[in-house]
C-alpha positions as CSV (number, residue, x, y, z in Angstrom):
1,M,14.6,-3.2,6.8
2,L,16.7,-1.8,3.9
3,D,20.0,-3.2,4.9
4,Y,21.3,-4.0,1.4
5,N,23.6,-2.0,-0.8
6,I,23.8,-1.7,-4.6
7,G,25.3,-4.8,-6.0
8,D,24.2,-7.0,-3.1
9,I,22.1,-10.1,-3.9
10,V,18.4,-9.5,-3.3
11,I,16.1,-12.4,-3.8
12,I,12.5,-11.3,-4.3
13,P,10.0,-13.6,-5.8
14,V,9.5,-12.8,-9.5
15,R,5.8,-13.6,-9.5
16,C,3.0,-13.3,-6.9
17,F,2.5,-16.7,-5.4
18,T,-1.3,-16.3,-5.5
19,C,-2.2,-14.6,-8.7
20,G,1.0,-15.0,-10.8
21,K,1.4,-11.2,-11.6
22,I,5.1,-10.2,-12.1
23,I,6.2,-8.2,-9.1
24,G,10.0,-8.7,-9.0
25,D,10.6,-5.6,-11.0
26,V,8.9,-3.2,-8.6
27,Y,10.6,-4.2,-5.3
28,E,13.7,-2.1,-5.7
29,E,11.6,1.0,-6.6
30,Y,9.3,0.4,-3.7
31,T,12.3,0.1,-1.2
32,K,13.8,3.3,-2.5
33,R,10.6,5.3,-2.2
34,Y,9.8,3.7,1.1
35,A,13.2,4.8,2.5
36,E,12.4,8.4,1.5
37,Y,9.0,8.0,3.3
38,Q,10.8,6.8,6.5
39,K,13.4,9.5,6.3
40,A,10.6,12.2,6.1
41,I,8.8,10.6,9.1
42,K,11.9,10.5,11.2
43,A,12.7,14.1,10.4
44,G,9.2,15.1,11.5
45,E,8.2,16.2,8.0
46,K,5.1,15.3,5.9
47,P,6.1,12.6,3.4
48,K,5.4,13.1,-0.3
49,E,3.6,9.8,-0.5
50,T,2.4,7.1,1.8
51,P,3.2,3.4,1.4
52,K,-0.3,2.9,0.1
53,E,0.2,5.6,-2.6
54,I,3.6,4.0,-3.5
55,L,2.0,0.6,-4.0
56,D,-0.9,2.1,-6.0
57,S,1.5,4.0,-8.3
58,L,3.6,0.9,-8.9
59,G,0.4,-0.9,-10.1
60,L,0.1,-3.3,-7.2
61,D,-3.7,-3.2,-6.8
62,R,-4.4,-6.7,-5.5
63,Y,-3.8,-7.4,-1.8
64,C,-2.0,-10.7,-2.6
65,C,0.7,-8.7,-4.6
66,R,0.9,-6.1,-1.9
67,R,1.5,-8.9,0.7
68,M,4.4,-10.2,-1.4
69,I,6.2,-6.8,-1.3
70,L,5.3,-5.8,2.2
71,T,6.2,-9.0,4.0
72,H,9.4,-9.9,2.1
73,V,12.4,-10.5,4.4
74,E,15.9,-10.7,3.0
75,L,17.5,-13.9,4.4
76,I,20.2,-14.4,1.8
77,G,22.9,-13.0,4.2
78,E,21.9,-15.5,6.8
79,S,21.5,-18.5,4.6
80,A,24.7,-18.0,2.6
81,P,27.2,-16.2,4.7
82,Y,30.2,-17.5,2.8
83,E,31.0,-16.3,-0.7
């Protein structure tokens, strides 16, 4: 899921398609914190926060905004393989 490196092009919608709230600025923070969550789960430890708590702390209260972050798929590598 998190197969991009710093400096790679990541295209996340700037606004929620349904309500118009700005969500583009929270995607990178969510992916970083979610990676920590997955690392703790794989190690068999109790994670510091769940994905629900991450979204709550980032201010994504509406389910439409949560959908935008949770279901985002990076396809830029497949659609533009040549630089």
